[in-house]
C-alpha positions in Angstrom: 0.0 0.0 0.0 1.4 3.4 -1.0 1.9 6.2 1.4 -0.9 8.2 -0.2 -3.3 5.3 0.1 -2.3 4.8 3.7 -3.0 8.4 4.6 -6.3 8.4 2.7 -7.4 5.2 4.5 -6.4 6.7 7.8 -8.6 9.8 7.2 -11.6 7.7 6.3 -10.9 5.4 9.3 -10.7 8.4 11.7 -13.9 9.9 10.3 -15.8 6.6 10.6 -14.5 5.8 14.1 -15.3 9.4 15.3 -18.9 9.0 14.0 -19.0 5.5 15.6 -17.8 6.9 19.0 -20.5 9.6 18.9 -23.2 7.1 18.2 -21.9 4.9 21.1 -22.1 7.9 23.4 -25.8 8.1 23.1 -26.6 4.4 22.3 -29.0 2.7 24.7 -28.3 -0.6 26.4 -27.7 -3.4 25.4 -25.9 -2.0 22.3 -23.8 0.3 24.4 -23.0 -2.6 26.6 -21.8 -4.8 23.7 -19.6 -2.1 22.2 -17.6 0.4 24.3 -17.1 4.0 23.2 -13.7 4.8 21.6 -11.7 7.6 23.0 -10.0 10.2 20.9 -6.6 8.8 21.7 -7.7 5.3 20.6 -8.9 6.7 17.3 -5.7 8.6 16.8 -3.7 5.4 17.6 -5.7 3.4 15.1 -5.2 6.0 12.4 -1.4 6.2 13.1 -1.1 2.4 12.8 -2.6 2.6 9.3 -0.4 5.6 8.3 2.7 3.8 9.5 1.8 0.6 7.7 1.4 -1.4 11.0 -2.2 -2.2 10.2 -4.4 -2.5 7.2 -8.2 -1.8 6.8 -11.0 -4.1 5.6 -14.0 -2.0 4.4 -17.6 -3.0 4.0 -17.8 -0.7 1.0 -16.2 2.5 -0.4 -18.5 5.0 1.2 -17.4 8.0 3.3 -17.7 7.6 6.2 -17.5 3.8 5.8 -20.5 1.6 6.5 -18.2 -0.6 8.6 -14.6 -1.7 8.9 -12.1 -3.9 10.6 -8.4 -3.4 11.2 -5.9 -6.2 10.6 -2.3 -6.7 11.4 0.2 -9.6 11.0 1.4 -11.0 14.3 5.2 -11.7 14.2 5.3 -13.2 17.7 2.6 -15.8 17.1 4.3 -16.6 13.8 7.5 -17.4 15.6 5.8 -19.6 18.1 3.4 -21.3 15.7 5.6 -21.6 12.6 3.0 -19.9 10.3 1.6 -16.4 9.7 -1.3 -15.1 11.8 -3.6 -12.1 11.5 -5.2 -10.2 14.3 -8.4 -8.4 13.6 -9.7 -5.4 15.5 -13.4 -4.3 15.4 -15.8 -4.5 13.8 -16.9 -0.9 13.9 -20.1 0.0 12.2 -22.9 2.5 12.8 -26.1 0.5 12.3 -29.0 -0.1 14.6 -30.6 -3.0 12.6 -29.3 -6.4 13.8 -29.8 -8.1 10.4 -27.9 -5.4 8.6 -25.1 -5.5 11.2 -24.9 -9.3 10.7 -24.7 -8.8 6.9 -21.9 -6.2 7.1 -19.8 -8.2 9.5 -20.2 -11.2 7.3 -18.8 -9.2 4.4 -15.8 -8.2 6.6 -15.2 -11.7 7.8 -15.3 -13.1 4.3 -12.7 -10.4 3.2 -10.5 -11.4 6.2 -10.6 -15.0 5.1 -9.7 -14.2 1.5 -6.8 -12.1 2.7 -5.6 -14.9 4.9 -5.7 -17.4 2.0 -3.9 -14.9 -0.3 -1.1 -14.3 2.2 -0.6 -17.8 3.4 -2.0 -17.1 6.9 -2.6 -20.1 9.2 -4.7 -18.4 11.9 -7.0 -15.4 12.3 -7.8 -14.1 15.8 -10.3 -11.5 16.9 -11.6 -10.1 20.1 -15.0 -8.4 19.9 -18.0 -7.5 22.0 -21.0 -9.8 22.7 -23.3 -8.3 20.1 -25.3 -11.4 18.9 -25.4 -10.1 15.3 -21.6 -9.8 15.2 -21.1 -13.2 16.7 -23.6 -14.9 14.4 -21.9 -13.4 11.4 -18.4 -14.6 12.6 -19.5 -18.1 13.5 -21.4 -18.4 10.2 -18.1 -17.7 8.5 -16.4 -20.6 10.4 -14.9 -18.6 13.4 -14.8 -20.7 16.6 -15.2 -19.5 20.1 -12.0 -19.4 22.1 -12.5 -17.4 25.3 -14.7 -14.8 27.0 -13.0 -12.0 28.9 -13.9 -9.0 31.0 -12.6 -5.4 30.7 -12.3 -2.8 33.5 -11.0 0.7 33.7 -10.5 3.2 36.5 -9.0 6.5 37.5 -5.8 6.1 39.5 -6.7 9.3 41.4 -9.5 7.3 43.1 -7.3 4.4 44.3 -5.1 4.9 47.3 -2.2 2.4 47.8 -1.6 1.5 51.5 1.4 3.2 53.2 3.0 0.0 54.4 1.5 -2.8 52.3 3.7 -5.7 53.3 4.0 -5.3 57.1 1.6 -8.3 57.5 3.7 -10.4 55.1 7.2 -10.6 56.6 9.9 -11.9 54.3 8.3 -10.4 51.2 9.5 -7.3 49.4 9.3 -5.6 46.0 11.9 -5.2 43.3 11.7 -3.2 40.1 12.6 -4.9 36.9 15.8 -3.4 35.6 19.1 -4.4 34.0 20.0 -7.9 32.9 18.1 -9.5 35.8 14.8 -9.2 34.1 14.9 -12.3 32.0 16.5 -14.3 34.8 13.7 -13.3 37.2 11.1 -14.1 34.7 12.5 -17.6 34.2 12.6 -18.2 38.0 8.9 -17.5 38.2 8.3 -20.9 36.7 5.3 -22.0 34.7 3.6 -18.8 33.6 0.8 -17.9 33.3 -2.1 -18.8 35.4 -3.8 -15.4 35.1 -6.8 -16.2 33.0 -5.2 -16.9 29.7 -6.2 -20.5 29.0 -5.5 -22.3 25.7 -7.2 -20.4 22.9 -8.5 -23.3 20.8 -7.9 -27.1 20.7 -5.8 -26.9 17.5 -2.9 -24.9 19.0 0.1 -26.5 20.6 -0.5 -27.5 24.2 2.1 -25.1 25.6 1.4 -22.3 23.2 -0.2 -19.9 25.7 2.6 -20.3 28.2 5.2 -19.6 25.5 3.2 -16.7 24.1 2.7 -14.9 27.4 6.3 -15.5 28.5 7.4 -13.8 25.3 4.9 -11.0 25.6 6.1 -10.4 29.1 9.8 -10.5 28.2 9.2 -8.0 25.3 7.5 -5.6 27.7 10.2 -6.0 30.3 12.9 -5.3 27.7 11.0 -2.2 26.6 11.4 -1.0 30.2 7.7 -0.9 30.8 6.7 -0.4 34.5 7.0 -3.7 36.4 7.3 -4.9 39.9 8.4 -8.4 41.1 7.2 -9.7 44.4 10.3 -11.2 46.1 10.5 -13.9 48.7 13.5 -13.0 50.9 13.7 -16.5 52.5 14.1 -18.4 49.2 15.7 -15.3 47.5 13.6 -15.7 44.4 10.6 -13.9 42.8 7.1 -15.2 43.5 5.0 -12.7 41.7 4.9 -10.1 39.0 2.8 -7.1 38.0 3.5 -5.5 34.6 1.9 -2.6 32.8 2.1 -1.2 29.3 2.1 2.6 29.0 0.1 4.7 26.4 0.8 8.3 27.3 -1.3 9.0 30.5 -3.0 5.6 30.3 -1.7 2.2 31.2 -2.9 -1.4 30.7 -2.2 -4.1 33.2 -0.5 -6.6 31.0 0.4 -9.3 33.6 -0.6 -10.1 37.1 0.9 -13.3 38.3 1.5 -15.1 41.7 3.2 -18.4 42.4 0.6 -21.0 43.4 1.6 -21.0 47.1 1.2 -17.2 47.3 -2.4 -17.0 46.1 -5.4 -16.4 48.2 -3.5 -14.1 50.7 -4.4 -10.7 49.3 -1.0 -10.3 47.7 -2.3 -9.9 44.2 -4.3 -6.8 45.3 -1.3 -5.4 47.1 1.0 -6.0 44.1 -1.5 -4.1 41.8 -1.7 -1.3 44.4 2.1 -0.9 44.4 2.2 -0.9 40.6 -0.4 1.9 40.7 1.8 3.9 43.0 4.6 3.5 40.4 2.3 4.4 37.5 1.2 7.6 39.3 4.8 8.7 39.7 5.1 8.3 35.9 2.1 10.6 35.2 -0.4 7.9 34.5 -4.0 8.7 35.5 -6.1 5.8 34.0 -5.7 2.1 34.1 -7.3 -0.6 31.9 -7.4 -4.3 32.8 -8.6 -7.4 31.0 -8.9 -10.9 32.3 -10.8 -14.1 31.5 -14.4 -14.1 32.8 -13.9 -17.4 34.6 -10.9 -16.0 36.6 -12.8 -15.2 39.7 -9.8 -14.3 42.0 -8.6 -11.7 39.5 -12.1 -10.3 39.0 -12.4 -9.9 42.8 -9.2 -8.0 42.9 -10.2 -5.5 40.3 -13.6 -5.0 41.7 -12.2 -4.3 45.2 -9.9 -1.7 43.7 -12.9 0.2 42.5 -12.2 -0.4 38.8 -15.4 -0.1 36.7 -16.6 -2.8 34.3 -16.4 -1.7 30.7 -17.5 -4.5 28.5 -17.2 -8.3 27.9 -15.0 -9.5 25.0 -15.3 -12.7 23.0 -12.2 -14.2 21.5 -12.7 -16.2 18.3 -10.3 -18.0 15.9 -10.4 -19.1 12.3 -8.0 -21.6 10.8 -8.2 -22.5 7.1 -7.4 -26.2 7.7 -10.3 -26.6 10.0 -12.9 -24.8 7.8 -14.2 -25.7 4.4 -16.5 -22.7 3.9 
């Protein structure tokens, strides 16, 4: 795609997503529950990904603003672990109140994604979307299979107060910031990551794919010097927990919250997140986003007690050419 086409696509994308966001601002439930409102920074980030060639756009049609769209990007990390190309879809975004029309438009986008995958030799398509029945019907009718359901939260850090002395009731435990060459060593010492809600996304993936994927995701974020805290057991002199965030200007996303199995159920996960929030505040962050699997009740309890607000559920689906004939 030429630079001029990328910029033109980004302009149509920004206009469409801005209109979509305005519609979501006044949309009644349950539509507003299925699809969260996009912020100005999220729209800008999506447009920049297209301008920089990091993402492409699938359009329902050639109208302006578009009747609907999805973003797609090729995932190099999954390709390394799986041995074949993968595509990640974002969306769909479409301003349409009629369920049958939404289903039709998403079906068009899903079909275009499959054609792209076959043309580019892609072995797996993944997407996370809301629980709009019309969208899910369209995707499953195109051969996409349910992988996982997750829950999203967000909250203002100004409304969360970390305790002054969080570990006084837990002697022998301390915190260490991830820095220098120790990062990878500490990550390896944590053992079998990650029991944090990320179960296997589909029966056709390698049995240890999720562990490999999340270990690599974590290592990449650590190597980018993203804010991270290790919970340290002074008696055994090794890490027993990790909280890691990814920064986006004044916003942050909790990428990883992990505790060794013998440290769970003691309130340490909540304290670890609170200490990470203290660190994020010092970096000028004022809003935190969190996502975890809907079945992960301990994590859900932690985020609720912190006062984070529920945003929307997300459904993860996969499509693999070898398992679909349509």
